[in-house]
N, C-alpha and C positions, 0 to 999 in steps of 0.2 A: 641648518638645525635638523636633528633627527628625532624621530619618535619610535622608540623600540627598534632602532635600526632602519626604519623607513624614512626616506627623505621627505621633509615636510611638503616640498613642492609636488612630490608624487601623490601624497594624500590629497592635496588641494586639487590636482588634476583629476584624481579619481572621484572626488566629490562633485566636481563640475560635470563629469560624464554621467555620474549616477543620477544627477538631477534631471536627466532626460526621462526619468520614471513618470508614469501617468499619475494624475491626481484628479480629484473631483473638480470639474470645470477648469482644469489646469490652474488650480489655485496655489499649488506648490507650498503646502503648509508645513514647512520644515526649516530647521536651523541646525547647523553643525558647529561644534566648538571643540577645539583642542584643549585638553586639560591634563596635566601630569603625564604626557606621553600617550594619552588615549584620546580617541575621538568620540564625542558625545553627540547623540541625535536627540533633538527636542522638537516636539510639535509646536508650531507657531500659531497661537490662538488668534492673532490678528489676521491670519490668512484663512480662517474658517469660513464655512458657508452655512450660517446658522439656521436659516429657514429650511433648506433642504436637508441639513444634517445637524439637528438640534442637540444631539447627545455627543457629537464628535466621532461617531463610529467611522464614517468615511474619511475623516481627517487622519485618524490613526491607521486605517488601512492604507491610505496614500503614503504615510510615513513608512509602513512596512515594505511597500514596493520600492521606495528609494533606498531603504536599508539593504534589501536584497541586491538591488542594482550595484550598490557600493561593494558588497562582498564579491560580486562577479568581477567588477572592474579591478579591484586591488590585486587580484591574483595575477594580473598582467605584470606586476612588478615583483612577483615571486613571493608574495605575502598572502597569508590567509587572515580572515577576520574572525576573531574569537568574540562572539557577541554575548553580552549580558543584557537581557531584556528587563525593562522596568526596574532599574537598579536602585531607585530612590523612592521609597514608599511615601515620603513626604512631598514629592513633586511628581504628580502624574503626567506632567508634560515632558519629563525626562524619560524618553522611551527606550533608549539603548545606549550602552557604552561599548565601544569596539576597541579591543586590544589586538595587537598584531603579532603573528607568529609565522616564522618562515615555513614556506611550503617545502615538502621533500624535493630534493634535487632531481630525483628520477621518479616522476609520477607515471602511472599507467597511461599508455597512449590514448585509450578511449576516454579517460578522465580529462586529459589535456585537450583532446579534440572537442569534447563537450564544452569545456570552459571557453575555448576560443570561439566556438559557435555562438554561445550566449553573449560574449562580449561584442562580437560583430553585430549581433541582432539588435543591440541597443540603438545603434545609429539608424536602423531600418524600421524599427517598430513604429507604427502609427495607430491611433485609434481611428478606425475607418467605419463610419456610420452608414455607408451605402449597402445595398443588397449584395450578398455574396453568392457565388455558386457553391454547391455542396463539396465539402472536402472529401478526398479519398479516404476510406476507412483506415488504410495503412498509415496515412499521415497523422492519425490521432493516436496510434499505438504508442504507449509510453509517455504521453504528455503529462500524465499524472504520477510518473515514477517517483517514489520515495517521498511524496508530499506528507503522508501521515507521520513517518518517523522524523522527517526533517523539520516540519512546520506544524505538526499537530492539526493539519487540515486535510480534507479529502476533496477530490474532484469527481463528480458524477455526471456522466453524459446522459442527458434526457432522451427519452425515446421518441417515437414518431409523433406522439401527441404533445411533445415539448413546445413546438412553436405556437400551437393554439392555446396552450395553458399559460405560456409566458405572455402572449398577446392579451389574454384576459387579465393577467396581473398588471400589465402596462396600462390597460384601460382603467383598471381599478385605481391605480396610482394617479393617473391623469384626472379622473373624475373627482377624486378627493381634493385635488389641488386646483381644479378648474377656476374656482372663484376666490382663490387666495391671492390677493394683489401683492402681498409681501413676497410670496414665492416667485411670481412672475417678474417682479421688479428685480429680484436677485438674479434670476436666470438671465434676464436680458442685460443686466450689468456685466455678467461674465461671458456671455455668448453673443457672437455676431458683431463685435466691435473690432476696431483696429488697434488694439493694445499690443505693443510690440513684444512684451516680455511676459504676458500672463493672459489667462482667459482663452477662449476658443474663437478664432477669427472666422468670419463668414466663409472664407475660402476652404475651411475644413468642415463646413456643414453642407449636407446634400441640398441641391437645388430642388429635388423632388420631395423633400420632407422626410419624416422619420419612417423607418421600416416598422412593421406592426409591433415588434417587441421593444422598440426604441423609445427613448425619451423624446418628448415633443419640444425640440429646440426651435429657435427662429430658423426660417428657411434661409439657406446660404446659397453659395454659387458653385459648389463642387458638383461636377457633372457625373452621372452614372451611365457610362457608355453601354452597359449591358442591361437590357430591359428584362423584366420578369420578376417573379417573387423572390424574396430572400430565402436561400436554401442553406443558411448557416447551420452548423451543429451548435447546440446549446449545452453548456456545462455549468454546473453549480458548484461553487467552492463553499464548503460547510465546515463547522467546527463543533466539538463536543460540548463546549460551554460558550458563553457570550460575554466574556470579560474583556477588559482592555488588552490583556495579553493575547487573547484569541483574535481580536481585531488586528493587532500588529502582525501576528504570525500568518493570518489569512492574507494580509497584504504582501508578505514575502512569498507566499504560495502563488498569489496572483502574478507577481513579477516573474516567477519561474515558469508558469504556464505561458504567459504572453511571449517571453523571450524564446522558449522552446518552440512554440508554434511559429514565431517569426523566423527562426533559424531554419524551419522546414518550408519556408516560402508561403506560409499561410497568412491570411489577414485576420485581425482580431478586433474586438470591441467590448470592453467591460460595460455591463449594464447595472449601474449602482442604484438607479431609481426604483428598481424592482424590490429592493430590500430596505429602502428608506422609509416606507410607509408600512405600518404593522399589518394591515389587511393584505396588501400585495405580497409582503414577505411570507405570510402564512401560506398563500397560494404557491409560492416558490418552494417552501418547505414540503408541502404536500406532493408536489410534482417530483421533487428529489427523492422523497421517501418511496414513492411508487416506482421510481427507477432503481431502487436499491440502496439509496443513501442511508447510512446508519447514524450519522451525526445530525442532531436536531436543529442546528442553528445555521441557516443559509446566510452567507455574508455577501457574496457577489455572484452574479450570473455573467458568463462570458460567451460571446458569439465567436465562432471560429469557422473559417471557410476559405474557399479558393478566392484569390484576389480578383477584384473587378478589373476589367481591361482599362486601358488608358492610363492616365497619370495617377500616381499615388497621392493621397492627401498631403498637403504641405506640412513641413515640420513646424509644429507650434512653438512659439517663443518661450524662452526661459529667462528668469531673472539673472542678472550678472552674478557670478559666483561669489563675489565679495559682499553681496547682500545677504547671502545665506551661510557664509563661512567666516569663522573668526578663529585666529590662532594666537 
């Protein structure tokens, strides 16, 4: 069977690879459905994380990341993804419909090389919560290329005061949630368990605990071979508005940033807890504005740095493709 000339098996394989995208607590809150020769992406409310993410912002951002991953992967088969976002006003969980269009037979070499690099990066990207060494400035050049025209989102690198200001935001978020038993029960359900195809295993959580800007996860078993403070660069992805569309597109921008950084050999870690609580989100917004950000709504903070020595974090599990895909 074909969909607009694309073999259905190729689409299924692309979906399976795209589902390597990051999501809040590795919740994987997405469903894919083929309908009328097009691929639909739906948010899966049964996979939400309602205490940490009561309005579903992070759920939609996660779906934006998997949507961009899919667009990257399908180019391997010579097809582009023409994306219609939020196509059904009556169904807010229907986030995108993808039609397929053939890519030009002779694309510019630099375009082809960038596509290959991003596709390769999917298999190597990890959320690494350990301290990083500082990235070289040259490695960060162009990480934000075309984010505004492509996704309506911007990436702003925070200045030297970024780590202290984001640590303050992290402390603020943690203090608000410190005596919230529902939040901690939810966190411990998703993190530190041996669930084979979802959540965050203890092997992916640092044995030394969180870096100052990080979420306070359960202590895990992942060793940090390099001692010393976290020297990661901190970047904020922001949008002009704060609608469901902005959340989706900021997730696409996040995917692009993570894969671009990974393709350059850098380690990354999204920090969603800093924007889940309104008070800490305001601190992030202030820091971004002081660094030159012109968009008023921070959606995600990203740590980017040189990889720690030793082994990379393990690849976290993903649900079988037939649980998230229907044709």
